[in-house]
Structures are given as C-alpha cells and as structure tokens.
N, C-alpha and C positions, 0 to 999 in steps of 0.2 A: 563842212561837205566831203563826202566819201564816195568815190566813184569805183564800181567795179563791172565788168562784165560778166553776167551770171551764166548767160546760157544763149547758145546760138545755133538758128534752126536754118539749112540750106535746102533749096531745091533747085532745079533746072529743067525749064521748060521749052523747048525750043532752043533759040538763041540767048535767052532771057535767063539768068542768074539770079535768083532772090535770096536775100540774106537777112536774117533776122535778129538782131541783140536787145537783148535784155539788160536792162542797168537798173541798179540801186545807186540811189544819193543818199544818205545820211548827214542830216544836218543837226549838229551839237546847240547847243544854249548858246554858247561863247566860243568864236573863231571857226576858221574852215581849213579843212584841209583836202587834199585829193589823192585818192588812191592810183597811182598807173593803172591804165587799160591793158589789160591781157587777152588775148586769143589763141585757143588752140583747135584743131580741126583736122580731120582727115579729109584732104582732097586728092582725087588722082590730077596726073599732069597735065591732063587736056584740061579741064577748067579752073587749076590753080590761078593763072594768071588773072582770068575772068574775076574769080572769087574774091581773090585780094584786093580790084579793084571795087567790087560790091562791098566787101567788108570795110573799106575805106569810105565809102559813100555814107553807108552806116554809122559807121564811127563818127564821122563829121558831123551828124546831124546831130547826133548826141551831146556832143561838146559845145555845139551850136546853142542848142536847147538848154544846156547849163550854164552857158555864159551867159544867157539871156536872163535867165532866172538871177542868177548873182547879181548883175548889173542893175537890176530893176529896182525901182522903188516902190512899186505896187506887184508885189510878188504874186499872189492869188490870180491878178487880172493876167498877168504875162504867162501863166503856167495856163489857165482856160484859153487864152489865144494861140498857144502853141500847139493844142492838142488835136490832134485830127488834120495839122500842117503837112504841106506836101511841097519840099522843096525839089526843083528841077535843077539838073545838073548843067553847066555849061556845054555847047557844042551838042546838046542832045544823047550826053553820056549815062543817062539814067538818071534816076529820082530817088528821093527818099521821104519818107512819111514817119510822124511821130505821135505815140498817144502817150499819154499823160497819166498815171495813176498815183496819187496823194495818199498818204497816212492821216492826214487829220481832215479837218472839216470847219468851217468858219461860218458866221452869221451874216447877212446881209441886211436884216430887220432885226428891231427892237423886241422884247419879250418883257412883261413883268415877271416878278420872281412868282413860283409855283403854277405858272399856265403848262399846259399840256393841252394838244400836242406841239412840238416846235418843228419848223421846217429850216433845216440848214444845208450848206452844200459842201460840196468836193470840189476844189478849185481843177477838175480835171474827171476822170472816170472812175468807177468801181475798180481796185485794184484786182488782179487775176489770182487763182488759188496758188499757182503758180507758173514757172516759166513757160512749161510746154504746154499751158490749157488755155481757154479763152472763157473759160468758166469762172463768173465774178463771184467775189467773196458774198458769202450769206451772213444775216446779222442774228445769231441767237439769241432768245431771249432771255433777260435778266442781266443784260451787258450795262456796264457803266460808261458816262459821258464826262469826260474831266474837262471842264472851261478855265481858258487862260483867257483872261480878262487882258484888254488892250491897256499897255502902260501899269498893268499893276502886277506885284510879286506876291500874293496873297493867294495861299493854297486853300480853294474853297473846297465845300463837299462835292462829289461827284452828282449827278442825276443816275438812276436807275430807268433802263427802259424795259418794257414789256413787248415791244413791237417796232418793229423798223423797216420801212419800206421805200426803194429808192425810184427816182423819177429818170425822167430821159434827160440826158444832156443837153445844155444850152450855151449858145455864146457867150449870154452875157455875164451868168453867172456861175456855170460849171453844171454838176451833176446834183437837183435836190434829192434829200434825204428826210422822210418824216419821220420821227421817233414820239412814239404813245410813251410818256412817262409815267411808272407807277412811284418813282418819289422823285418830283419835280426838283428844277434848281432851286435854292435857297436866296440866291440873289439875281438882279434883275440882267437881264442878256442884253447887250450893245451890240450895234454892227461891225463887225472888225473883229469880235470877240472870237475865238480859236476853240477846238473842241479835240477832245483825243479819246479814240474808242480803247476800252480794257473790259476784264474781267475779274472777278475773285479766282484764284487759283490754288490749289494746295498740292503738296508736292511729298511723297514716301522717299526722297532720294536725299542723300546728304549734302547738305546746303554747297553751292561751288565758292571757290575761290577764282582770280582771274585765270583764266585759262582752262577751268573745268567745264562742266557741261550740268545747263542747268535743265531738269527735268520734271514738267508739271503734269498733273492728273487732268484727264480730260472727264468733265462730266458727265455721271452716269447715262442722266437723260440727253446728252449729245449724240444722237445716232448719227450723226451726218459729220462729227468732226469739226464742227465750224469754228468751235474756240481754238482750236489747234491749228485750222487754215487760216487764220487771221493774221497770224505771224507772218510776214513777208519770208518766202522759201530758202532765201539765202541773202546775207549782208544787209541784215535787216537791224532795227534799235528797238529798245523797250524802256519804259523806266518802272520801275519798282515803288509802292510808296508804303511805308513801315513805321511805325512809332513818329509817326508826324514827318518822317524825311522822305524827301524823293531822289532816287539814285537812278541815273542813265546808266544802259550797258549797251554796246554791241554783241553780235554775233556773226559767225560765219555760215552756218546751217541750220533749217529747220527739220526734225525727220519725225513723222507721224507714226505710231505705233497707233492703228485704228481702235477706237472704242478703249483706250488704255494709257496714253501718253503722248506729249509731245517733246521732245528736246531739243533744246535749244544751244549748240555747240560752241565752245570757245569762246565763254563769255568774257569779254574786255571793258574799260571803261574807254569812254568815248573822249577822245584829245579835245581838248578845249572846253569840256564840261567841268563843271565840280567835279571833284574826287567823290567817287560813290563807297557805299559801305560793303565791306569784306567779312565774311562770305554774303552771298545774297542767299539770304534765309527768306522761307516761303513757308507757311504753316501747314500744318500737317492736318489740320482739322480744318470742317466749314466753319465760318462762311469762306475762310482762306485771305490771301493775301492781295490785293489789287496789282494789278498789271496792264499798264497801257501800252498800245503802241507805239514807238517815238514818231519823232517829226522825219519820217522818212519821205523819197518818191521813187517810184518807177518808172522809167523809161523805156518806151517800147520802139525802136528804131528799124523800121522794116525800109531795104532798099533793093532796086532793081536795076541791073546793067544788063546791057543788050548789044549787040553788033549794029 
C-alpha cells in the first residue's frame, strides 16, 4: 500500500477553514508499504494555525480509513461503509468526511459464461478525472474488463465492452456499473470476483526503462480523452499484458496532451509485486497492447475546523 497526498485545496469562510486532501493508495499483489505523507501550502500567518489543525483533521481521516481497510477481512464492504462517512472531532473542534474512489469492481451475483450485459460494483464511487475536479470518469466504448477470479491465478481472456453506465451509490453494494459486452467472458462469473478496467494502447515513443516516461497514444475517436483520464492523475498504478505475461508498474504523474497522447512519468516497479519486464514495450500498431488500471484507491478527505 502506498500513501501520498496528491493535492490540497483550502478555503476560508467566516471562522471556518476547509481543507481537502486527495490521497492515492496503490495496492501491490504481494506485500504492503506506506509512503510518508507530505504537505506543502502557502498560508498567511493569520490562518496558519487553523490551517494546521484542519490539515491534521483531514490527514487523520485518511489514516483511519487506510487502517480500517488494511485490518478488514471484507475489504470491499469496509470501503463501502467508509464512503461518505463523517467523523466529528472531540469538543466540537471540527469534523472530517471521507469519500472512496476505487479503481476496481467486484461481482455480487453469478453470471454464466457468455452473458451480456452484466452489472458489477465499485466498492465506493466513480473516481474523479483529477484532484481539482468533481467530474467523474467516463467509459470510452471498446474498453476491456479483466477478471480476477477468487482463489485462482489463471490469466483469463478479457471481455470487451461496447457501452457502460454507472448507477447510484448504495450503502449495501457500492456503485453499480452495467457493461454491455460485445465480447463476453468465456468463463462463468462468481460473486466476489474482481474486475480491472483497461484499453488497448499504442505508443509511438521509445520503450522506457525504470525511471523513464511511458507515452501512450490517445485513439483518434476519443475526442474527450477518456482513455487518458482513466489513469489516476498522480501516484497511480497499471499492469501491462504482453506475451502472456503481466507486469505491474507505478508512476508519479499523468500528463495529457489532448487528442494526442498521455504520459505516465517515472515508471517504476511496485515494491512487493513480482519483478516486471523492462523496458515497457507497447505495440506501435493497432490493436495495441492491453493496459489496465492497477488496484488503487483514491481517498478524498475533507475537514472543517472553526472557532
């Protein structure tokens, strides 16, 4: 697990200071590690003391949520219960609320092989396109769904979806997403199976080694850059499938050149995960190389502190 504050917004309204912390946690296949939290902001001397307290409250919420997730046996249920929770501070010293944005889905019911459509769930809400936005991710048609069956290490072929529609979050299962599959799964789906979202990407840039930048082309038809926005805007993870092998990587920042490319900076191996293949080689021609969003969680913690 990797933890890093990505962005902080602050505003002052009357005697109340509001601080928002956006955090990404990257989950490796094996092992858990936590990056230290960092914070930088320019505050005037008058609000600095209250800002520090508001930041401490927001940071505490993130740590509580991450700890509860780590300790839980039923992690999806824990994330669902944490989403939109508000935690009051003792002695009326403020409060904080947490929103959960997972980058994977899970099944609550079984489906036979070859079935379409299917409805699976996010154990939280749809991730936002970046830290400064409330715009939710959109699903560009032609995407891939990779299934990870409970208790199995088999690398199953992905399904291809032609449409996807997100419903409303509920406190039982999370947020439903219904996928219409143009190429359904060849294996039956069981409750508890996990799913990862991806696309086929091409690249016109040199293949990067560790520490380099991975530059991917945005498809011509993707006028809203949805295949670029799908990557977490910072401290995200991906896995690349090539030659029957799956390699996991983390990156620092996502940089979008609209209509042209998306760059993932400082590509690295994920600590605790199996060693990936270097360099990261992406096909230059269609249909491209499958790249999936890794198992990451976005935490948005909002604190309010006032006199």
